[in-house]
HTML snippet that shows the backbone in 3Dmol.js (N, CA, C, O; Angstrom):
<script src="https://3Dmol.org/build/3Dmol-min.js"></script>
<div id="view" style="width:600px;height:400px;position:relative"></div>
<script>
const pdb = `
ATOM      1  N   MET A   1     -51.899  -2.109  47.440  1.00  0.00           N
ATOM      2  CA  MET A   1     -50.074  -1.825  47.350  1.00  0.00           C
ATOM      3  C   MET A   1     -50.149  -3.301  46.464  1.00  0.00           C
ATOM      4  O   MET A   1     -50.684  -4.409  46.411  1.00  0.00           O
ATOM      5  N   THR A   2     -48.803  -2.040  45.578  1.00  0.00           N
ATOM      6  CA  THR A   2     -47.756  -3.136  44.858  1.00  0.00           C
ATOM      7  C   THR A   2     -46.961  -3.553  45.283  1.00  0.00           C
ATOM      8  O   THR A   2     -46.724  -2.928  46.317  1.00  0.00           O
ATOM      9  N   ASP A   3     -46.128  -4.503  45.107  1.00  0.00           N
ATOM     10  CA  ASP A   3     -45.502  -5.329  45.567  1.00  0.00           C
ATOM     11  C   ASP A   3     -44.155  -5.562  44.778  1.00  0.00           C
ATOM     12  O   ASP A   3     -44.138  -6.372  43.851  1.00  0.00           O
ATOM     13  N   THR A   4     -42.653  -4.625  45.259  1.00  0.00           N
ATOM     14  CA  THR A   4     -41.758  -3.965  44.435  1.00  0.00           C
ATOM     15  C   THR A   4     -40.722  -4.987  44.588  1.00  0.00           C
ATOM     16  O   THR A   4     -39.770  -4.833  43.824  1.00  0.00           O
ATOM     17  N   HIS A   5     -40.662  -6.002  45.387  1.00  0.00           N
ATOM     18  CA  HIS A   5     -39.823  -6.852  46.064  1.00  0.00           C
ATOM     19  C   HIS A   5     -39.770  -8.378  44.723  1.00  0.00           C
ATOM     20  O   HIS A   5     -40.096  -9.541  44.960  1.00  0.00           O
ATOM     21  N   GLY A   6     -39.278  -7.833  43.444  1.00  0.00           N
ATOM     22  CA  GLY A   6     -40.233  -8.840  42.795  1.00  0.00           C
ATOM     23  C   GLY A   6     -38.924 -10.166  42.365  1.00  0.00           C
ATOM     24  O   GLY A   6     -38.119 -10.564  43.207  1.00  0.00           O
ATOM     25  N   GLY A   7     -38.964 -10.752  40.713  1.00  0.00           N
ATOM     26  CA  GLY A   7     -38.246 -11.403  40.110  1.00  0.00           C
ATOM     27  C   GLY A   7     -36.890 -10.714  39.708  1.00  0.00           C
ATOM     28  O   GLY A   7     -35.901 -11.403  39.457  1.00  0.00           O
ATOM     29  N   SER A   8     -36.853  -8.825  39.631  1.00  0.00           N
ATOM     30  CA  SER A   8     -36.015  -8.850  39.019  1.00  0.00           C
ATOM     31  C   SER A   8     -35.153  -8.019  40.631  1.00  0.00           C
ATOM     32  O   SER A   8     -34.196  -7.262  40.473  1.00  0.00           O
ATOM     33  N   ASP A   9     -35.641  -8.307  41.880  1.00  0.00           N
ATOM     34  CA  ASP A   9     -34.640  -8.145  42.934  1.00  0.00           C
ATOM     35  C   ASP A   9     -33.170  -9.276  42.997  1.00  0.00           C
ATOM     36  O   ASP A   9     -31.958  -9.155  43.180  1.00  0.00           O
ATOM     37  N   ARG A  10     -34.398 -10.662  42.654  1.00  0.00           N
ATOM     38  CA  ARG A  10     -33.823 -11.744  42.909  1.00  0.00           C
ATOM     39  C   ARG A  10     -32.826 -12.128  41.942  1.00  0.00           C
ATOM     40  O   ARG A  10     -31.856 -12.773  42.339  1.00  0.00           O
ATOM     41  N   THR A  11     -32.991 -11.652  40.070  1.00  0.00           N
ATOM     42  CA  THR A  11     -32.497 -11.581  39.196  1.00  0.00           C
ATOM     43  C   THR A  11     -30.646 -10.979  39.697  1.00  0.00           C
ATOM     44  O   THR A  11     -29.581 -11.582  39.563  1.00  0.00           O
ATOM     45  N   ALA A  12     -30.949  -9.513  40.311  1.00  0.00           N
ATOM     46  CA  ALA A  12     -29.704  -8.406  40.643  1.00  0.00           C
ATOM     47  C   ALA A  12     -28.817  -9.433  41.218  1.00  0.00           C
ATOM     48  O   ALA A  12     -27.699  -9.664  40.756  1.00  0.00           O
ATOM     49  N   ALA A  13     -29.466 -10.216  42.510  1.00  0.00           N
ATOM     50  CA  ALA A  13     -29.091 -10.536  43.087  1.00  0.00           C
ATOM     51  C   ALA A  13     -27.821 -11.634  43.263  1.00  0.00           C
ATOM     52  O   ALA A  13     -26.730 -11.696  43.830  1.00  0.00           O
ATOM     53  N   PHE A  14     -28.961 -12.722  42.127  1.00  0.00           N
ATOM     54  CA  PHE A  14     -27.746 -13.998  41.379  1.00  0.00           C
ATOM     55  C   PHE A  14     -26.590 -13.068  40.462  1.00  0.00           C
ATOM     56  O   PHE A  14     -25.471 -13.494  40.177  1.00  0.00           O
ATOM     57  N   THR A  15     -27.095 -11.778  40.090  1.00  0.00           N
ATOM     58  CA  THR A  15     -26.197 -11.503  38.790  1.00  0.00           C
ATOM     59  C   THR A  15     -25.006 -10.990  39.792  1.00  0.00           C
ATOM     60  O   THR A  15     -23.909 -11.389  39.401  1.00  0.00           O
ATOM     61  N   GLY A  16     -24.937 -10.015  41.277  1.00  0.00           N
ATOM     62  CA  GLY A  16     -23.857  -9.829  42.044  1.00  0.00           C
ATOM     63  C   GLY A  16     -23.230 -10.895  42.178  1.00  0.00           C
ATOM     64  O   GLY A  16     -22.035 -10.995  41.901  1.00  0.00           O
ATOM     65  N   LEU A  17     -24.074 -12.009  42.699  1.00  0.00           N
ATOM     66  CA  LEU A  17     -23.396 -12.595  43.355  1.00  0.00           C
ATOM     67  C   LEU A  17     -22.350 -13.686  42.214  1.00  0.00           C
ATOM     68  O   LEU A  17     -21.332 -14.150  42.727  1.00  0.00           O
ATOM     69  N   ILE A  18     -22.635 -14.032  40.781  1.00  0.00           N
ATOM     70  CA  ILE A  18     -21.784 -14.781  40.127  1.00  0.00           C
ATOM     71  C   ILE A  18     -20.484 -13.876  39.650  1.00  0.00           C
ATOM     72  O   ILE A  18     -19.310 -14.245  39.646  1.00  0.00           O
ATOM     73  N   VAL A  19     -21.097 -12.387  39.186  1.00  0.00           N
ATOM     74  CA  VAL A  19     -20.201 -11.612  39.629  1.00  0.00           C
ATOM     75  C   VAL A  19     -18.968 -11.638  40.151  1.00  0.00           C
ATOM     76  O   VAL A  19     -17.807 -11.707  39.746  1.00  0.00           O
ATOM     77  N   GLY A  20     -19.993 -11.504  41.950  1.00  0.00           N
ATOM     78  CA  GLY A  20     -18.445 -11.360  42.579  1.00  0.00           C
ATOM     79  C   GLY A  20     -17.686 -12.409  43.139  1.00  0.00           C
ATOM     80  O   GLY A  20     -16.590 -12.379  43.698  1.00  0.00           O
ATOM     81  N   ILE A  21     -18.931 -13.919  42.745  1.00  0.00           N
ATOM     82  CA  ILE A  21     -17.226 -15.092  42.315  1.00  0.00           C
ATOM     83  C   ILE A  21     -16.551 -15.358  41.462  1.00  0.00           C
ATOM     84  O   ILE A  21     -15.894 -16.395  41.561  1.00  0.00           O
ATOM     85  N   VAL A  22     -16.419 -14.429  40.123  1.00  0.00           N
ATOM     86  CA  VAL A  22     -15.646 -14.539  39.182  1.00  0.00           C
ATOM     87  C   VAL A  22     -14.678 -13.771  39.399  1.00  0.00           C
ATOM     88  O   VAL A  22     -13.497 -13.975  39.118  1.00  0.00           O
ATOM     89  N   PHE A  23     -15.361 -12.436  40.144  1.00  0.00           N
ATOM     90  CA  PHE A  23     -14.243 -11.324  40.610  1.00  0.00           C
ATOM     91  C   PHE A  23     -12.810 -11.997  42.329  1.00  0.00           C
ATOM     92  O   PHE A  23     -11.693 -11.730  42.773  1.00  0.00           O
ATOM     93  N   LEU A  24     -13.522 -12.557  42.486  1.00  0.00           N
ATOM     94  CA  LEU A  24     -12.838 -13.328  43.471  1.00  0.00           C
ATOM     95  C   LEU A  24     -11.348 -14.375  42.833  1.00  0.00           C
ATOM     96  O   LEU A  24     -10.118 -14.392  42.891  1.00  0.00           O
ATOM     97  N   LEU A  25     -12.638 -15.230  42.167  1.00  0.00           N
ATOM     98  CA  LEU A  25     -11.947 -16.424  41.201  1.00  0.00           C
ATOM     99  C   LEU A  25     -10.731 -15.678  40.161  1.00  0.00           C
ATOM    100  O   LEU A  25      -9.812 -16.382  39.743  1.00  0.00           O
ATOM    101  N   ALA A  26     -10.805 -14.369  39.831  1.00  0.00           N
ATOM    102  CA  ALA A  26     -10.201 -13.838  38.855  1.00  0.00           C
ATOM    103  C   ALA A  26      -8.564 -13.123  39.983  1.00  0.00           C
ATOM    104  O   ALA A  26      -7.434 -12.853  39.574  1.00  0.00           O
ATOM    105  N   VAL A  27      -9.063 -13.041  41.241  1.00  0.00           N
ATOM    106  CA  VAL A  27      -7.931 -12.248  42.301  1.00  0.00           C
ATOM    107  C   VAL A  27      -7.382 -13.406  42.370  1.00  0.00           C
ATOM    108  O   VAL A  27      -6.299 -13.540  41.800  1.00  0.00           O
ATOM    109  N   VAL A  28      -7.764 -14.149  42.830  1.00  0.00           N
ATOM    110  CA  VAL A  28      -6.830 -15.771  43.323  1.00  0.00           C
ATOM    111  C   VAL A  28      -5.902 -15.658  42.914  1.00  0.00           C
ATOM    112  O   VAL A  28      -4.897 -15.138  43.399  1.00  0.00           O
ATOM    113  N   ILE A  29      -6.208 -16.534  41.093  1.00  0.00           N
ATOM    114  CA  ILE A  29      -5.610 -17.079  40.487  1.00  0.00           C
ATOM    115  C   ILE A  29      -4.962 -15.737  39.857  1.00  0.00           C
ATOM    116  O   ILE A  29      -5.126 -16.097  38.691  1.00  0.00           O
ATOM    117  N   THR A  30      -4.572 -14.927  39.775  1.00  0.00           N
ATOM    118  CA  THR A  30      -3.743 -14.064  38.826  1.00  0.00           C
ATOM    119  C   THR A  30      -2.883 -14.221  40.297  1.00  0.00           C
ATOM    120  O   THR A  30      -1.825 -14.816  40.096  1.00  0.00           O
ATOM    121  N   VAL A  31      -3.088 -13.815  41.785  1.00  0.00           N
ATOM    122  CA  VAL A  31      -2.157 -13.157  42.587  1.00  0.00           C
ATOM    123  C   VAL A  31      -1.462 -15.394  42.853  1.00  0.00           C
ATOM    124  O   VAL A  31      -0.302 -15.669  43.157  1.00  0.00           O
ATOM    125  N   SER A  32      -2.495 -16.398  42.632  1.00  0.00           N
ATOM    126  CA  SER A  32      -1.387 -17.540  42.619  1.00  0.00           C
ATOM    127  C   SER A  32      -0.269 -17.371  41.391  1.00  0.00           C
ATOM    128  O   SER A  32       0.881 -17.618  41.752  1.00  0.00           O
ATOM    129  N   LYS A  33      -0.439 -16.980  39.969  1.00  0.00           N
ATOM    130  CA  LYS A  33       0.445 -17.534  38.976  1.00  0.00           C
ATOM    131  C   LYS A  33       2.018 -16.312  39.449  1.00  0.00           C
ATOM    132  O   LYS A  33       3.212 -16.479  39.199  1.00  0.00           O
ATOM    133  N   LEU A  34       1.210 -14.988  40.294  1.00  0.00           N
ATOM    134  CA  LEU A  34       2.049 -14.174  40.408  1.00  0.00           C
ATOM    135  C   LEU A  34       3.641 -14.295  41.423  1.00  0.00           C
ATOM    136  O   LEU A  34       4.730 -13.722  41.387  1.00  0.00           O
ATOM    137  N   THR A  35       3.021 -15.358  42.263  1.00  0.00           N
ATOM    138  CA  THR A  35       3.588 -15.907  43.259  1.00  0.00           C
ATOM    139  C   THR A  35       4.246 -16.975  42.583  1.00  0.00           C
ATOM    140  O   THR A  35       5.223 -17.405  43.197  1.00  0.00           O
ATOM    141  N   THR A  36       3.958 -17.600  41.351  1.00  0.00           N
ATOM    142  CA  THR A  36       4.217 -18.826  40.981  1.00  0.00           C
ATOM    143  C   THR A  36       5.477 -18.468  40.280  1.00  0.00           C
ATOM    144  O   THR A  36       6.429 -19.237  40.144  1.00  0.00           O
ATOM    145  N   ARG A  37       5.421 -17.372  39.888  1.00  0.00           N
ATOM    146  CA  ARG A  37       6.966 -16.548  38.743  1.00  0.00           C
ATOM    147  C   ARG A  37       7.505 -16.104  40.149  1.00  0.00           C
ATOM    148  O   ARG A  37       8.311 -16.927  40.584  1.00  0.00           O
ATOM    149  N   SER A  38       7.396 -15.569  40.568  1.00  0.00           N
ATOM    150  CA  SER A  38       7.838 -15.411  41.747  1.00  0.00           C
ATOM    151  C   SER A  38       9.060 -15.971  42.549  1.00  0.00           C
ATOM    152  O   SER A  38       9.997 -15.259  42.909  1.00  0.00           O
ATOM    153  N   PHE A  39       8.994 -16.896  42.718  1.00  0.00           N
ATOM    154  CA  PHE A  39       9.588 -18.133  43.366  1.00  0.00           C
ATOM    155  C   PHE A  39       9.746 -19.500  42.120  1.00  0.00           C
ATOM    156  O   PHE A  39       9.842 -20.724  42.210  1.00  0.00           O
ATOM    157  N   ALA A  40       9.707 -18.482  40.942  1.00  0.00           N
ATOM    158  CA  ALA A  40      10.181 -19.800  40.494  1.00  0.00           C
ATOM    159  C   ALA A  40      12.031 -19.704  39.789  1.00  0.00           C
ATOM    160  O   ALA A  40      12.444 -20.526  38.971  1.00  0.00           O
ATOM    161  N   GLY A  41      12.755 -18.723  40.249  1.00  0.00           N
ATOM    162  CA  GLY A  41      13.937 -18.851  40.152  1.00  0.00           C
ATOM    163  C   GLY A  41      14.651 -19.591  41.321  1.00  0.00           C
ATOM    164  O   GLY A  41      15.781 -20.080  41.325  1.00  0.00           O
ATOM    165  N   HIS A  42      13.786 -19.557  42.240  1.00  0.00           N
ATOM    166  CA  HIS A  42      14.149 -20.350  43.598  1.00  0.00           C
ATOM    167  C   HIS A  42      15.016 -21.569  43.244  1.00  0.00           C
ATOM    168  O   HIS A  42      14.723 -22.115  42.180  1.00  0.00           O
ATOM    169  N   SER A  43      15.840 -21.993  43.817  1.00  0.00           N
ATOM    170  CA  SER A  43      15.999 -23.625  43.804  1.00  0.00           C
ATOM    171  C   SER A  43      15.632 -24.920  44.897  1.00  0.00           C
ATOM    172  O   SER A  43      16.291 -25.166  45.908  1.00  0.00           O
ATOM    173  N   THR A  44      15.013 -25.306  44.661  1.00  0.00           N
ATOM    174  CA  THR A  44      14.069 -26.680  44.721  1.00  0.00           C
ATOM    175  C   THR A  44      14.641 -27.641  45.403  1.00  0.00           C
ATOM    176  O   THR A  44      14.041 -28.212  46.314  1.00  0.00           O
ATOM    177  N   GLY A  45      15.894 -27.947  45.046  1.00  0.00           N
ATOM    178  CA  GLY A  45      16.823 -29.046  45.605  1.00  0.00           C
ATOM    179  C   GLY A  45      17.655 -29.087  46.410  1.00  0.00           C
ATOM    180  O   GLY A  45      17.758 -29.902  47.326  1.00  0.00           O
ATOM    181  N   LYS A  46      18.572 -27.912  46.067  1.00  0.00           N
ATOM    182  CA  LYS A  46      19.570 -28.001  47.305  1.00  0.00           C
ATOM    183  C   LYS A  46      18.781 -27.038  48.946  1.00  0.00           C
ATOM    184  O   LYS A  46      18.014 -26.100  49.166  1.00  0.00           O
ATOM    185  N   ALA A  47      19.262 -27.626  49.402  1.00  0.00           N
ATOM    186  CA  ALA A  47      19.618 -27.356  50.742  1.00  0.00           C
ATOM    187  C   ALA A  47      20.682 -25.925  51.378  1.00  0.00           C
ATOM    188  O   ALA A  47      21.210 -26.373  52.396  1.00  0.00           O
ATOM    189  N   THR A  48      21.059 -24.763  51.208  1.00  0.00           N
ATOM    190  CA  THR A  48      21.313 -23.963  51.965  1.00  0.00           C
ATOM    191  C   THR A  48      22.367 -23.410  52.925  1.00  0.00           C
ATOM    192  O   THR A  48      21.752 -22.943  53.884  1.00  0.00           O
ATOM    193  N   ALA A  49      23.447 -23.285  53.060  1.00  0.00           N
ATOM    194  CA  ALA A  49      24.251 -22.941  54.677  1.00  0.00           C
ATOM    195  C   ALA A  49      22.933 -22.194  55.654  1.00  0.00           C
ATOM    196  O   ALA A  49      22.850 -22.387  56.867  1.00  0.00           O
ATOM    197  N   SER A  50      21.980 -21.350  54.892  1.00  0.00           N
ATOM    198  CA  SER A  50      21.364 -20.496  56.129  1.00  0.00           C
ATOM    199  C   SER A  50      20.199 -21.098  56.054  1.00  0.00           C
ATOM    200  O   SER A  50      19.588 -20.774  57.073  1.00  0.00           O
ATOM    201  N   ALA A  51      19.246 -22.128  55.101  1.00  0.00           N
ATOM    202  CA  ALA A  51      18.133 -22.945  55.561  1.00  0.00           C
ATOM    203  C   ALA A  51      18.398 -24.149  56.559  1.00  0.00           C
ATOM    204  O   ALA A  51      17.483 -24.409  57.340  1.00  0.00           O
ATOM    205  N   VAL A  52      19.381 -24.795  56.606  1.00  0.00           N
ATOM    206  CA  VAL A  52      20.020 -26.099  57.411  1.00  0.00           C
ATOM    207  C   VAL A  52      20.151 -25.351  59.154  1.00  0.00           C
ATOM    208  O   VAL A  52      20.212 -25.974  60.214  1.00  0.00           O
ATOM    209  N   ARG A  53      20.159 -24.346  59.012  1.00  0.00           N
ATOM    210  CA  ARG A  53      20.509 -23.536  60.028  1.00  0.00           C
ATOM    211  C   ARG A  53      18.815 -23.427  61.066  1.00  0.00           C
ATOM    212  O   ARG A  53      18.762 -22.750  62.093  1.00  0.00           O
TER     213      ARG A  53
END
`;
const viewer = $3Dmol.createViewer("view");
viewer.addModel(pdb, "pdb");
viewer.setStyle({}, {cartoon: {color: "spectrum"}});
viewer.zoomTo();
viewer.render();
</script>
């Protein structure tokens, strides 16, 4: 019998792992930048009346 689970399966697994990590990193960076851009106009120094209550 021949062994069908050789180096190509390991290569495919590592390729999928690396592609998955890169994809998740891209999603996290995109969400972080969009959130930062969304809150860029909000004031950071002054407390408003509604925030004090």
